[in-house]
C-alpha positions as protocol buffer text, in pm:
chain_id: "A"
residue {
  index: 1
  type: MET
  ca { x: -12273 y: 3838 z: 5331 }
}
residue {
  index: 2
  type: LYS
  ca { x: -12121 y: 3560 z: 5126 }
}
residue {
  index: 3
  type: ILE
  ca { x: -11900 y: 3316 z: 5314 }
}
residue {
  index: 4
  type: LEU
  ca { x: -11764 y: 3147 z: 5001 }
}
residue {
  index: 5
  type: ALA
  ca { x: -11700 y: 3372 z: 4706 }
}
residue {
  index: 6
  type: HIS
  ca { x: -11730 y: 3235 z: 4352 }
}
residue {
  index: 7
  type: ASN
  ca { x: -11351 y: 3192 z: 4301 }
}
residue {
  index: 8
  type: SER
  ca { x: -11249 y: 3145 z: 4660 }
}
residue {
  index: 9
  type: PRO
  ca { x: -10957 y: 2909 z: 4740 }
}
residue {
  index: 10
  type: THR
  ca { x: -11173 y: 2741 z: 5005 }
}
residue {
  index: 11
  type: LYS
  ca { x: -11426 y: 2638 z: 4740 }
}
residue {
  index: 12
  type: PHE
  ca { x: -11155 y: 2472 z: 4529 }
}
residue {
  index: 13
  type: PHE
  ca { x: -11005 y: 2308 z: 4837 }
}
residue {
  index: 14
  type: ILE
  ca { x: -11340 y: 2151 z: 4933 }
}
residue {
  index: 15
  type: MET
  ca { x: -11402 y: 2041 z: 4573 }
}
residue {
  index: 16
  type: GLY
  ca { x: -11054 y: 1881 z: 4566 }
}
residue {
  index: 17
  type: ILE
  ca { x: -11126 y: 1688 z: 4883 }
}
residue {
  index: 18
  type: ALA
  ca { x: -11461 y: 1571 z: 4742 }
}
residue {
  index: 19
  type: VAL
  ca { x: -11306 y: 1455 z: 4414 }
}
residue {
  index: 20
  type: THR
  ca { x: -11024 y: 1277 z: 4600 }
}
residue {
  index: 21
  type: LEU
  ca { x: -11268 y: 1094 z: 4829 }
}
residue {
  index: 22
  type: PHE
  ca { x: -11484 y: 1000 z: 4529 }
}
residue {
  index: 23
  type: CYS
  ca { x: -11182 y: 853 z: 4345 }
}
residue {
  index: 24
  type: VAL
  ca { x: -11050 y: 668 z: 4651 }
}
residue {
  index: 25
  type: LEU
  ca { x: -11389 y: 512 z: 4724 }
}
residue {
  index: 26
  type: PHE
  ca { x: -11447 y: 394 z: 4368 }
}
residue {
  index: 27
  type: ILE
  ca { x: -11091 y: 274 z: 4307 }
}
residue {
  index: 28
  type: GLY
  ca { x: -11100 y: 84 z: 4637 }
}
residue {
  index: 29
  type: ALA
  ca { x: -11430 y: -79 z: 4542 }
}
residue {
  index: 30
  type: VAL
  ca { x: -11277 y: -252 z: 4241 }
}
residue {
  index: 31
  type: LYS
  ca { x: -11178 y: -611 z: 4317 }
}
residue {
  index: 32
  type: SER
  ca { x: -10807 y: -670 z: 4268 }
}
residue {
  index: 33
  type: PRO
  ca { x: -10694 y: -971 z: 4063 }
}
residue {
  index: 34
  type: PRO
  ca { x: -10576 y: -1282 z: 4249 }
}
residue {
  index: 35
  type: PRO
  ca { x: -10203 y: -1340 z: 4291 }
}
residue {
  index: 36
  type: PRO
  ca { x: -10037 y: -1518 z: 3999 }
}
residue {
  index: 37
  type: ASN
  ca { x: -10008 y: -1895 z: 4009 }
}
residue {
  index: 38
  type: TYR
  ca { x: -9651 y: -1987 z: 3923 }
}
residue {
  index: 39
  type: GLY
  ca { x: -9707 y: -2360 z: 3956 }
}
residue {
  index: 40
  type: ARG
  ca { x: -9584 y: -2612 z: 4207 }
}
residue {
  index: 41
  type: PHE
  ca { x: -9216 y: -2623 z: 4110 }
}
residue {
  index: 42
  type: GLN
  ca { x: -8988 y: -2323 z: 4067 }
}
residue {
  index: 43
  type: LEU
  ca { x: -8634 y: -2320 z: 3928 }
}
residue {
  index: 44
  type: GLN
  ca { x: -8385 y: -2081 z: 4088 }
}
residue {
  index: 45
  type: ALA
  ca { x: -8029 y: -2008 z: 3976 }
}
residue {
  index: 46
  type: TRP
  ca { x: -7731 y: -1916 z: 4192 }
}
residue {
  index: 47
  type: ALA
  ca { x: -7367 y: -1817 z: 4147 }
}
residue {
  index: 48
  type: THR
  ca { x: -7071 y: -1751 z: 4374 }
}
residue {
  index: 49
  type: SER
  ca { x: -6697 y: -1694 z: 4355 }
}
residue {
  index: 50
  type: PRO
  ca { x: -6511 y: -1949 z: 4573 }
}
residue {
  index: 51
  type: SER
  ca { x: -6168 y: -1805 z: 4494 }
}
residue {
  index: 52
  type: GLU
  ca { x: -6001 y: -1546 z: 4272 }
}
residue {
  index: 53
  type: GLY
  ca { x: -6092 y: -1596 z: 3906 }
}
residue {
  index: 54
  type: GLU
  ca { x: -6321 y: -1895 z: 3966 }
}
residue {
  index: 55
  type: ALA
  ca { x: -6696 y: -1913 z: 3957 }
}
residue {
  index: 56
  type: MET
  ca { x: -6941 y: -2169 z: 4087 }
}
residue {
  index: 57
  type: VAL
  ca { x: -7285 y: -2168 z: 3923 }
}
residue {
  index: 58
  type: GLY
  ca { x: -7588 y: -2383 z: 3965 }
}
residue {
  index: 59
  type: ALA
  ca { x: -7962 y: -2423 z: 3996 }
}
residue {
  index: 60
  type: PHE
  ca { x: -8204 y: -2573 z: 4241 }
}
residue {
  index: 61
  type: VAL
  ca { x: -8572 y: -2665 z: 4230 }
}
residue {
  index: 62
  type: ILE
  ca { x: -8820 y: -2565 z: 4499 }
}
residue {
  index: 63
  type: ASP
  ca { x: -9137 y: -2765 z: 4561 }
}
residue {
  index: 64
  type: THR
  ca { x: -9376 y: -2489 z: 4669 }
}
residue {
  index: 65
  type: ALA
  ca { x: -9625 y: -2737 z: 4817 }
}
residue {
  index: 66
  type: THR
  ca { x: -9384 y: -2904 z: 5060 }
}
residue {
  index: 67
  type: GLY
  ca { x: -9100 y: -2651 z: 5079 }
}
residue {
  index: 68
  type: GLU
  ca { x: -8846 y: -2916 z: 4976 }
}
residue {
  index: 69
  type: THR
  ca { x: -8542 y: -2790 z: 4785 }
}
residue {
  index: 70
  type: LYS
  ca { x: -8309 y: -2998 z: 4567 }
}
residue {
  index: 71
  type: THR
  ca { x: -7994 y: -2896 z: 4382 }
}
residue {
  index: 72
  type: VAL
  ca { x: -8022 y: -3003 z: 4018 }
}
residue {
  index: 73
  type: PHE
  ca { x: -7714 y: -2845 z: 3862 }
}
residue {
  index: 74
  type: SER
  ca { x: -7373 y: -2724 z: 3979 }
}
residue {
  index: 75
  type: ARG
  ca { x: -7058 y: -2640 z: 3785 }
}
residue {
  index: 76
  type: LEU
  ca { x: -6716 y: -2495 z: 3874 }
}
residue {
  index: 77
  type: ILE
  ca { x: -6575 y: -2264 z: 3609 }
}
residue {
  index: 78
  type: LYS
  ca { x: -6199 y: -2201 z: 3614 }
}
residue {
  index: 79
  type: PRO
  ca { x: -6019 y: -1951 z: 3391 }
}
residue {
  index: 80
  type: ASN
  ca { x: -5824 y: -2105 z: 3101 }
}
residue {
  index: 81
  type: GLU
  ca { x: -5931 y: -2457 z: 3201 }
}
residue {
  index: 82
  type: LYS
  ca { x: -6221 y: -2687 z: 3129 }
}
residue {
  index: 83
  type: SER
  ca { x: -6513 y: -2638 z: 3365 }
}
residue {
  index: 84
  type: ILE
  ca { x: -6607 y: -2918 z: 3605 }
}
residue {
  index: 85
  type: THR
  ca { x: -6972 y: -3024 z: 3627 }
}
residue {
  index: 86
  type: TYR
  ca { x: -7050 y: -3173 z: 3967 }
}
residue {
  index: 87
  type: LYS
  ca { x: -7418 y: -3237 z: 3919 }
}
residue {
  index: 88
  type: ASN
  ca { x: -7654 y: -3228 z: 3620 }
}
residue {
  index: 89
  type: GLU
  ca { x: -8003 y: -3362 z: 3692 }
}
residue {
  index: 90
  type: LEU
  ca { x: -8200 y: -3103 z: 3500 }
}
residue {
  index: 91
  type: LYS
  ca { x: -8397 y: -3356 z: 3294 }
}
residue {
  index: 92
  type: LYS
  ca { x: -8499 y: -3581 z: 3584 }
}
residue {
  index: 93
  type: GLN
  ca { x: -8830 y: -3589 z: 3765 }
}
residue {
  index: 94
  type: PHE
  ca { x: -8831 y: -3416 z: 4104 }
}
residue {
  index: 95
  type: ILE
  ca { x: -8884 y: -3737 z: 4301 }
}
residue {
  index: 96
  type: LYS
  ca { x: -8585 y: -3901 z: 4127 }
}
residue {
  index: 97
  type: ILE
  ca { x: -8338 y: -3621 z: 4208 }
}
residue {
  index: 98
  type: LYS
  ca { x: -8101 y: -3715 z: 4490 }
}
């Protein structure tokens, strides 16, 4: 008496499990690449709307080694008027930014 026939669904089920385990073991054995190194300083931008029709935009720099954050640029944009720049220290070194 044959337990597993030639085209039995059980045979294909067991073969599927075997192939899946084989793939999982070999894919898991591959060493993943290290996380990307973005450098010590990162520039982040921000924007907000302080009142109707106005926009405040800016940027700050993050020192990833110390966690220190400094605002390097901020500007208030008003409709139909000239925008007001409060701070522009984009071309300064990090230690010279106030």
